[in-house]
N, CA, C and O atoms as CSV, one atom per row, in Angstrom:
chain,resi,resn,atom,element,x,y,z
A,1,MET,N,N,-18.193,3.327,13.543
A,1,MET,CA,C,-17.989,2.569,13.938
A,1,MET,C,C,-16.107,3.106,14.469
A,1,MET,O,O,-15.201,2.960,13.649
A,2,HIS,N,N,-15.875,3.584,15.625
A,2,HIS,CA,C,-14.893,4.075,16.175
A,2,HIS,C,C,-13.625,3.321,16.443
A,2,HIS,O,O,-14.108,2.409,17.114
A,3,ARG,N,N,-12.474,3.089,16.396
A,3,ARG,CA,C,-11.747,1.809,16.463
A,3,ARG,C,C,-10.629,2.845,17.120
A,3,ARG,O,O,-10.636,3.981,16.646
A,4,ASN,N,N,-9.642,2.549,18.195
A,4,ASN,CA,C,-8.859,2.967,18.518
A,4,ASN,C,C,-7.142,3.092,17.710
A,4,ASN,O,O,-7.182,2.705,16.542
A,5,SER,N,N,-6.476,3.313,17.931
A,5,SER,CA,C,-5.269,4.021,17.405
A,5,SER,C,C,-4.651,2.365,17.220
A,5,SER,O,O,-4.190,1.885,16.185
A,6,SER,N,N,-4.822,1.612,18.705
A,6,SER,CA,C,-3.918,0.877,18.528
A,6,SER,C,C,-4.058,-0.292,17.523
A,6,SER,O,O,-3.171,-1.083,17.201
A,7,TYR,N,N,-5.443,-0.248,17.054
A,7,TYR,CA,C,-6.277,-1.035,16.383
A,7,TYR,C,C,-6.041,-0.802,15.204
A,7,TYR,O,O,-5.947,-1.723,14.392
A,8,ASP,N,N,-5.882,0.588,14.836
A,8,ASP,CA,C,-5.045,0.860,13.593
A,8,ASP,C,C,-3.880,-0.023,13.198
A,8,ASP,O,O,-3.860,-0.877,12.312
A,9,ALA,N,N,-2.821,0.380,14.104
A,9,ALA,CA,C,-1.378,0.379,14.242
A,9,ALA,C,C,-1.225,-1.204,13.712
A,9,ALA,O,O,-0.388,-1.481,12.853
A,10,ASP,N,N,-2.006,-2.104,14.229
A,10,ASP,CA,C,-2.131,-3.253,14.183
A,10,ASP,C,C,-2.418,-3.601,12.914
A,10,ASP,O,O,-1.687,-4.479,12.456
A,11,VAL,N,N,-3.571,-3.026,11.946
A,11,VAL,CA,C,-3.651,-3.772,10.920
A,11,VAL,C,C,-2.790,-2.925,9.805
A,11,VAL,O,O,-3.079,-3.203,8.641
A,12,ALA,N,N,-1.940,-2.094,9.968
A,12,ALA,CA,C,-1.419,-1.089,9.595
A,12,ALA,C,C,0.439,-2.606,9.509
A,12,ALA,O,O,1.201,-2.959,8.609
A,13,LYS,N,N,0.324,-2.871,10.667
A,13,LYS,CA,C,1.341,-4.374,10.662
A,13,LYS,C,C,1.092,-5.191,9.875
A,13,LYS,O,O,1.750,-5.506,8.884
A,14,ASP,N,N,0.161,-5.588,10.231
A,14,ASP,CA,C,0.129,-6.533,9.299
A,14,ASP,C,C,0.136,-6.625,7.760
A,14,ASP,O,O,0.455,-7.611,7.095
A,15,LEU,N,N,-0.321,-5.285,7.264
A,15,LEU,CA,C,-0.600,-4.959,6.153
A,15,LEU,C,C,0.864,-5.019,5.416
A,15,LEU,O,O,1.071,-5.370,4.255
A,16,GLN,N,N,1.439,-4.760,5.996
A,16,GLN,CA,C,3.394,-4.551,5.796
A,16,GLN,C,C,3.910,-5.231,5.828
A,16,GLN,O,O,5.061,-5.265,5.392
A,17,LYS,N,N,3.265,-6.200,6.412
A,17,LYS,CA,C,4.609,-7.665,6.634
A,17,LYS,C,C,3.950,-8.536,5.288
A,17,LYS,O,O,4.684,-9.263,4.620
A,18,SER,N,N,2.713,-8.401,5.019
A,18,SER,CA,C,2.415,-9.649,4.279
A,18,SER,C,C,1.292,-9.224,3.380
A,18,SER,O,O,0.341,-8.469,3.584
A,19,SER,N,N,1.783,-10.140,1.989
A,19,SER,CA,C,0.831,-9.480,0.873
A,19,SER,C,C,-0.011,-10.459,1.014
A,19,SER,O,O,-1.081,-9.918,0.736
A,20,LYS,N,N,-0.303,-11.901,1.345
A,20,LYS,CA,C,-1.512,-12.466,1.848
A,20,LYS,C,C,-2.725,-11.562,2.773
A,20,LYS,O,O,-3.949,-11.635,2.660
A,21,ALA,N,N,-1.834,-10.627,3.793
A,21,ALA,CA,C,-2.853,-10.123,3.833
A,21,ALA,C,C,-3.651,-8.754,3.517
A,21,ALA,O,O,-4.712,-8.245,3.879
A,22,VAL,N,N,-2.468,-8.389,2.558
A,22,VAL,CA,C,-3.332,-7.058,1.836
A,22,VAL,C,C,-4.659,-7.721,0.650
A,22,VAL,O,O,-5.685,-7.216,0.193
A,23,GLN,N,N,-3.973,-9.109,0.477
A,23,GLN,CA,C,-5.036,-9.496,-0.624
A,23,GLN,C,C,-6.186,-9.638,0.397
A,23,GLN,O,O,-7.240,-9.091,0.073
A,24,SER,N,N,-6.153,-10.253,1.518
A,24,SER,CA,C,-7.105,-10.527,2.023
A,24,SER,C,C,-8.414,-9.330,2.841
A,24,SER,O,O,-9.553,-9.408,3.301
A,25,TYR,N,N,-7.427,-8.369,2.645
A,25,TYR,CA,C,-8.321,-7.320,3.138
A,25,TYR,C,C,-8.431,-6.307,2.363
A,25,TYR,O,O,-8.988,-5.386,2.961
A,26,LEU,N,N,-8.014,-5.916,0.757
A,26,LEU,CA,C,-8.723,-6.218,-0.020
A,26,LEU,C,C,-10.103,-6.680,-0.748
A,26,LEU,O,O,-10.927,-6.076,-1.436
A,27,LEU,N,N,-9.983,-8.032,-0.286
A,27,LEU,CA,C,-11.121,-8.567,-1.071
A,27,LEU,C,C,-12.083,-8.957,-0.460
A,27,LEU,O,O,-12.901,-9.743,-0.937
A,28,GLY,N,N,-12.151,-8.402,0.860
A,28,GLY,CA,C,-12.826,-8.080,2.171
A,28,GLY,C,C,-13.589,-6.791,1.599
A,28,GLY,O,O,-14.578,-6.897,0.874
A,29,LEU,N,N,-13.113,-5.731,1.940
A,29,LEU,CA,C,-14.006,-4.520,1.522
A,29,LEU,C,C,-14.216,-4.681,0.032
A,29,LEU,O,O,-14.983,-3.822,-0.402
A,30,THR,N,N,-13.911,-5.249,-0.583
A,30,THR,CA,C,-15.077,-5.431,-1.829
A,30,THR,C,C,-16.108,-6.504,-2.069
A,30,THR,O,O,-16.723,-6.546,-3.134
A,31,GLU,N,N,-16.289,-7.292,-1.189
A,31,GLU,CA,C,-17.016,-8.230,-1.284
A,31,GLU,C,C,-18.688,-7.994,-0.643
A,31,GLU,O,O,-19.212,-7.184,0.123
A,32,GLY,N,N,-19.048,-8.925,-1.258
A,32,GLY,CA,C,-21.041,-8.326,-0.715
A,32,GLY,C,C,-21.456,-7.419,-1.110
A,32,GLY,O,O,-20.904,-6.399,-1.524
A,33,ASP,N,N,-22.589,-7.722,-1.016
A,33,ASP,CA,C,-23.776,-6.255,-1.823
A,33,ASP,C,C,-23.240,-4.822,-1.338
A,33,ASP,O,O,-23.254,-3.852,-2.096
A,34,ASP,N,N,-22.855,-4.772,-0.267
A,34,ASP,CA,C,-22.304,-3.593,0.390
A,34,ASP,C,C,-20.548,-3.152,-0.669
A,34,ASP,O,O,-20.189,-2.015,-0.974
A,35,GLY,N,N,-20.161,-3.833,-0.837
A,35,GLY,CA,C,-18.948,-3.936,-1.194
A,35,GLY,C,C,-18.271,-2.834,-1.879
A,35,GLY,O,O,-18.963,-1.988,-2.446
A,36,LEU,N,N,-17.310,-2.770,-1.888
A,36,LEU,CA,C,-16.278,-1.078,-2.468
A,36,LEU,C,C,-16.222,-1.123,-3.760
A,36,LEU,O,O,-16.590,-2.220,-4.180
A,37,GLY,N,N,-15.915,-0.390,-4.569
A,37,GLY,CA,C,-15.089,-0.739,-5.747
A,37,GLY,C,C,-14.030,-1.241,-6.145
A,37,GLY,O,O,-13.419,-1.432,-5.094
A,38,THR,N,N,-13.317,-1.629,-7.068
A,38,THR,CA,C,-12.165,-2.178,-6.850
A,38,THR,C,C,-10.910,-0.508,-6.400
A,38,THR,O,O,-9.775,-0.703,-5.964
A,39,GLU,N,N,-11.211,0.271,-6.527
A,39,GLU,CA,C,-10.335,1.944,-7.199
A,39,GLU,C,C,-10.558,2.283,-4.600
A,39,GLU,O,O,-9.894,2.411,-3.571
A,40,GLU,N,N,-11.360,2.250,-4.905
A,40,GLU,CA,C,-11.766,3.183,-3.974
A,40,GLU,C,C,-11.299,1.737,-2.594
A,40,GLU,O,O,-10.601,2.105,-1.650
A,41,ALA,N,N,-11.803,0.074,-2.655
A,41,ALA,CA,C,-11.080,-0.180,-1.537
A,41,ALA,C,C,-9.569,-0.119,-1.919
A,41,ALA,O,O,-8.857,0.168,-0.957
A,42,LEU,N,N,-9.010,-0.289,-2.917
A,42,LEU,CA,C,-7.355,-0.148,-2.955
A,42,LEU,C,C,-6.889,1.496,-2.150
A,42,LEU,O,O,-6.095,1.436,-1.211
A,43,ARG,N,N,-7.425,2.860,-2.582
A,43,ARG,CA,C,-7.266,3.644,-1.773
A,43,ARG,C,C,-7.217,3.657,-0.179
A,43,ARG,O,O,-6.261,4.099,0.457
A,44,ILE,N,N,-8.205,3.194,0.301
A,44,ILE,CA,C,-7.973,2.546,1.788
A,44,ILE,C,C,-7.131,1.558,2.357
A,44,ILE,O,O,-6.714,1.266,3.478
A,45,THR,N,N,-7.000,1.036,0.885
A,45,THR,CA,C,-5.822,-0.104,2.208
A,45,THR,C,C,-4.622,0.993,1.756
A,45,THR,O,O,-3.918,1.401,2.679
A,46,ILE,N,N,-4.442,1.318,0.883
A,46,ILE,CA,C,-3.263,2.000,0.868
A,46,ILE,C,C,-3.055,2.670,1.845
A,46,ILE,O,O,-2.070,2.317,2.493
A,47,LYS,N,N,-3.856,3.902,2.384
A,47,LYS,CA,C,-4.005,4.459,3.116
A,47,LYS,C,C,-3.350,3.682,4.384
A,47,LYS,O,O,-2.245,3.993,4.828
A,48,ARG,N,N,-4.241,2.519,4.979
A,48,ARG,CA,C,-4.337,2.435,6.255
A,48,ARG,C,C,-2.999,1.464,6.132
A,48,ARG,O,O,-2.348,1.693,7.151
A,49,MET,N,N,-2.299,0.469,5.317
A,49,MET,CA,C,-0.933,0.469,5.219
A,49,MET,C,C,0.055,1.034,5.366
A,49,MET,O,O,1.071,0.562,5.877
A,50,GLY,N,N,-0.183,2.852,4.664
A,50,GLY,CA,C,1.141,3.108,4.832
A,50,GLY,C,C,1.526,3.399,3.330
A,50,GLY,O,O,1.812,2.509,2.528
A,51,ILE,N,N,1.501,4.839,3.021
A,51,ILE,CA,C,1.788,5.074,1.263
A,51,ILE,C,C,3.135,4.666,1.106
A,51,ILE,O,O,3.303,3.842,0.207
A,52,LYS,N,N,4.343,5.088,1.862
A,52,LYS,CA,C,5.960,4.689,1.470
A,52,LYS,C,C,5.660,3.117,1.523
A,52,LYS,O,O,6.289,2.507,0.659
A,53,GLU,N,N,4.969,2.440,2.211
A,53,GLU,CA,C,5.659,0.994,2.619
A,53,GLU,C,C,4.899,0.297,1.243
A,53,GLU,O,O,5.280,-0.765,0.751
A,54,PHE,N,N,3.449,1.322,0.584
A,54,PHE,CA,C,2.821,0.800,-0.099
A,54,PHE,C,C,3.468,0.985,-1.551
A,54,PHE,O,O,3.215,0.270,-2.520
A,55,CYS,N,N,4.299,2.011,-1.530
A,55,CYS,CA,C,5.112,2.660,-2.925
A,55,CYS,C,C,6.064,0.964,-3.173
A,55,CYS,O,O,5.922,0.230,-4.151
A,56,GLU,N,N,7.337,0.613,-1.530
A,56,GLU,CA,C,8.456,-0.367,-1.421
A,56,GLU,C,C,7.789,-1.531,-2.224
A,56,GLU,O,O,8.486,-2.169,-3.013
A,57,MET,N,N,6.368,-1.855,-2.043
A,57,MET,CA,C,5.773,-2.842,-2.219
A,57,MET,C,C,5.752,-3.227,-3.530
A,57,MET,O,O,6.036,-4.348,-3.952
A,58,THR,N,N,5.503,-2.532,-3.995
A,58,THR,CA,C,4.436,-2.757,-5.215
A,58,THR,C,C,5.871,-1.630,-6.530
A,58,THR,O,O,5.810,-1.852,-7.740
A,59,ARG,N,N,6.682,-0.834,-6.108
A,59,ARG,CA,C,7.415,-0.524,-6.565
A,59,ARG,C,C,7.058,0.665,-7.561
A,59,ARG,O,O,7.949,1.005,-8.340
A,60,ILE,N,N,5.941,1.271,-7.603
A,60,ILE,CA,C,5.649,2.626,-8.078
A,60,ILE,C,C,5.875,4.083,-7.461
A,60,ILE,O,O,6.043,4.300,-6.261
A,61,PRO,N,N,5.854,4.929,-8.351
A,61,PRO,CA,C,6.676,6.455,-7.583
A,61,PRO,C,C,5.579,7.036,-6.926
A,61,PRO,O,O,4.487,7.134,-7.484
A,62,MET,N,N,5.870,7.579,-5.339
A,62,MET,CA,C,4.835,7.851,-4.580
A,62,MET,C,C,4.146,8.876,-5.541
A,62,MET,O,O,2.938,8.674,-5.665
A,63,PRO,N,N,4.710,10.053,-6.329
A,63,PRO,CA,C,3.864,10.696,-7.043
A,63,PRO,C,C,2.180,10.361,-7.588
A,63,PRO,O,O,1.046,10.776,-7.347
A,64,ASN,N,N,2.925,9.230,-8.562
A,64,ASN,CA,C,1.785,8.595,-8.795
A,64,ASN,C,C,0.687,8.164,-7.802
A,64,ASN,O,O,-0.507,8.416,-7.962
A,65,VAL,N,N,1.229,7.466,-6.722
A,65,VAL,CA,C,-0.017,6.953,-5.788
A,65,VAL,C,C,-0.887,8.106,-5.118
A,65,VAL,O,O,-2.100,8.187,-4.923
A,66,MET,N,N,0.248,9.034,-4.814
A,66,MET,CA,C,-0.042,9.987,-4.288
A,66,MET,C,C,-1.310,10.725,-5.350
A,66,MET,O,O,-2.522,10.722,-5.132
A,67,GLU,N,N,-0.746,11.194,-6.268
A,67,GLU,CA,C,-2.341,11.376,-7.600
A,67,GLU,C,C,-3.322,10.456,-7.959
A,67,GLU,O,O,-4.218,10.695,-8.768
A,68,PHE,N,N,-3.149,9.313,-7.313
A,68,PHE,CA,C,-4.531,8.142,-7.214
A,68,PHE,C,C,-5.120,8.830,-5.868
A,68,PHE,O,O,-6.090,9.578,-5.996
A,69,LEU,N,N,-4.600,8.615,-4.656
A,69,LEU,CA,C,-4.916,8.940,-3.626
A,69,LEU,C,C,-5.924,9.460,-4.039
A,69,LEU,O,O,-7.001,8.888,-4.211
A,70,ASN,N,N,-5.608,10.920,-4.298
A,70,ASN,CA,C,-6.160,12.604,-4.265
A,70,ASN,C,C,-6.780,12.596,-5.244
A,70,ASN,O,O,-6.562,13.585,-5.944
A,71,GLY,N,N,-7.865,11.529,-5.847
A,71,GLY,CA,C,-8.846,11.219,-7.161
A,71,GLY,C,C,-8.075,12.277,-7.864
A,71,GLY,O,O,-8.865,13.210,-8.006
A,72,LYS,N,N,-6.778,12.634,-8.439
A,72,LYS,CA,C,-6.657,13.308,-9.936
A,72,LYS,C,C,-6.087,12.409,-10.850
A,72,LYS,O,O,-5.987,12.746,-12.030
A,73,ARG,N,N,-5.612,11.063,-10.381
A,73,ARG,CA,C,-5.558,9.980,-11.308
A,73,ARG,C,C,-6.343,8.663,-11.312
A,73,ARG,O,O,-5.869,7.869,-10.501
A,74,LYS,N,N,-7.362,8.214,-11.959
A,74,LYS,CA,C,-7.951,7.206,-13.212
A,74,LYS,C,C,-6.909,5.960,-13.096
A,74,LYS,O,O,-5.778,6.195,-13.522
A,75,LEU,N,N,-7.119,4.876,-12.656
A,75,LEU,CA,C,-5.772,3.829,-13.029
A,75,LEU,C,C,-6.718,3.233,-14.251
A,75,LEU,O,O,-7.921,3.015,-14.112
A,76,LYS,N,N,-6.137,3.056,-15.204
A,76,LYS,CA,C,-5.988,2.446,-16.692
A,76,LYS,C,C,-6.212,0.697,-16.425
A,76,LYS,O,O,-5.207,0.291,-15.841
A,77,PRO,N,N,-7.115,-0.337,-16.648
A,77,PRO,CA,C,-6.928,-1.166,-15.735
A,77,PRO,C,C,-5.901,-2.292,-16.155
A,77,PRO,O,O,-6.037,-3.507,-16.014
A,78,GLU,N,N,-4.456,-1.345,-16.902
A,78,GLU,CA,C,-3.657,-2.144,-16.877
A,78,GLU,C,C,-2.322,-1.335,-15.652
A,78,GLU,O,O,-1.287,-1.917,-15.328
A,79,THR,N,N,-2.585,-0.411,-15.332
A,79,THR,CA,C,-2.276,0.526,-14.650
A,79,THR,C,C,-2.696,-0.141,-13.451
A,79,THR,O,O,-1.744,-0.317,-12.690
A,80,LEU,N,N,-3.934,-0.629,-12.963
A,80,LEU,CA,C,-4.779,-0.889,-11.742
A,80,LEU,C,C,-3.782,-2.425,-11.402
A,80,LEU,O,O,-3.281,-2.857,-10.364
A,81,GLU,N,N,-3.808,-2.883,-12.676
A,81,GLU,CA,C,-3.107,-4.378,-12.353
A,81,GLU,C,C,-1.856,-4.582,-11.955
A,81,GLU,O,O,-1.650,-5.565,-11.243
A,82,LYS,N,N,-0.695,-3.671,-12.335
A,82,LYS,CA,C,-0.043,-3.156,-11.623
A,82,LYS,C,C,0.382,-2.626,-10.315
A,82,LYS,O,O,1.509,-2.545,-9.827
A,83,TYR,N,N,-1.184,-2.161,-9.695
A,83,TYR,CA,C,-1.280,-2.033,-8.519
A,83,TYR,C,C,-1.854,-3.165,-7.390
A,83,TYR,O,O,-1.718,-3.288,-6.172
A,84,LEU,N,N,-2.346,-3.689,-8.116
A,84,LEU,CA,C,-2.813,-5.087,-7.656
A,84,LEU,C,C,-1.663,-6.573,-7.714
A,84,LEU,O,O,-1.581,-7.277,-6.708
A,85,LYS,N,N,-1.162,-6.782,-8.485
A,85,LYS,CA,C,-0.007,-7.953,-8.836
A,85,LYS,C,C,0.693,-8.386,-7.573
A,85,LYS,O,O,0.384,-9.481,-7.103
A,86,PRO,N,N,1.601,-7.646,-6.976
A,86,PRO,CA,C,2.261,-7.767,-6.000
A,86,PRO,C,C,2.065,-8.569,-5.181
A,86,PRO,O,O,2.824,-9.332,-4.584
A,87,PHE,N,N,-0.141,-8.228,-5.092
A,87,PHE,CA,C,-0.678,-9.087,-3.793
A,87,PHE,C,C,-1.585,-9.626,-4.263
A,87,PHE,O,O,-2.736,-9.588,-3.828
A,88,GLY,N,N,-1.001,-10.511,-5.724
A,88,GLY,CA,C,-1.636,-11.565,-6.208
A,88,GLY,C,C,-2.438,-12.070,-6.361
A,88,GLY,O,O,-2.761,-13.225,-6.083
A,89,LEU,N,N,-3.260,-10.713,-7.183
A,89,LEU,CA,C,-4.546,-9.680,-7.262
A,89,LEU,C,C,-4.582,-9.616,-8.785
A,89,LEU,O,O,-3.521,-9.603,-9.408
A,90,ARG,N,N,-5.804,-9.573,-9.436
A,90,ARG,CA,C,-5.535,-8.974,-10.710
A,90,ARG,C,C,-7.002,-8.893,-10.772
A,90,ARG,O,O,-7.632,-9.685,-10.071
A,91,ILE,N,N,-7.879,-7.734,-11.787
A,91,ILE,CA,C,-8.891,-7.829,-12.108
A,91,ILE,C,C,-9.254,-7.917,-13.921
A,91,ILE,O,O,-8.559,-7.626,-14.894
A,92,ARG,N,N,-10.754,-8.492,-13.792
A,92,ARG,CA,C,-11.228,-8.865,-14.761
A,92,ARG,C,C,-13.032,-7.925,-14.949
A,92,ARG,O,O,-13.913,-7.595,-14.155
A,93,LEU,N,N,-12.914,-7.860,-15.806
A,93,LEU,CA,C,-13.980,-6.855,-16.968
A,93,LEU,C,C,-14.615,-7.889,-17.653
A,93,LEU,O,O,-14.193,-8.746,-18.430
A,94,ALA,N,N,-15.800,-7.614,-17.170
A,94,ALA,CA,C,-16.861,-8.772,-17.355
A,94,ALA,C,C,-18.031,-7.393,-18.355
A,94,ALA,O,O,-18.204,-6.207,-18.077
A,95,LEU,N,N,-18.548,-8.134,-19.385
A,95,LEU,CA,C,-19.928,-7.282,-19.631
A,95,LEU,C,C,-21.016,-8.296,-19.329
A,95,LEU,O,O,-20.900,-9.469,-19.683
A,96,GLU,N,N,-21.727,-7.988,-18.887
A,96,GLU,CA,C,-23.360,-8.648,-19.135
A,96,GLU,C,C,-24.778,-7.782,-19.126
A,96,GLU,O,O,-24.945,-6.562,-19.132
A,97,LYS,N,N,-25.690,-8.817,-19.110
A,97,LYS,CA,C,-26.669,-8.519,-20.364
A,97,LYS,C,C,-27.487,-8.162,-18.923
A,97,LYS,O,O,-27.592,-8.961,-17.992
A,98,ALA,N,N,-28.052,-6.768,-18.940
A,98,ALA,CA,C,-28.494,-5.824,-18.444
A,98,ALA,C,C,-30.169,-6.995,-18.095
A,98,ALA,O,O,-30.546,-7.870,-18.874
A,99,SER,N,N,-30.936,-6.599,-16.626
A,99,SER,CA,C,-32.207,-7.251,-16.661
A,99,SER,C,C,-33.135,-6.536,-17.045
A,99,SER,O,O,-34.276,-6.992,-17.116
């Protein structure tokens, strides 16, 4: 589905203003059977809100974020926690018995 640039700008503004908006957006991307993985949802969110704004909110250096966005860096669980913490989110790893 194609959205116009004003929609994209409005979403970006909302995400830049509020960590709660980022939280809701990220959770929405990961929910349901067709939900994205955490890292992919985070990449989309960072691009949507703006890389500079994300770096300012999280205090993570831009080169590190760019490597993550370009697929050159896979985040360790503790690093992923740092990316998510400003938005009131954390990850949980779980081992479950396969059916």
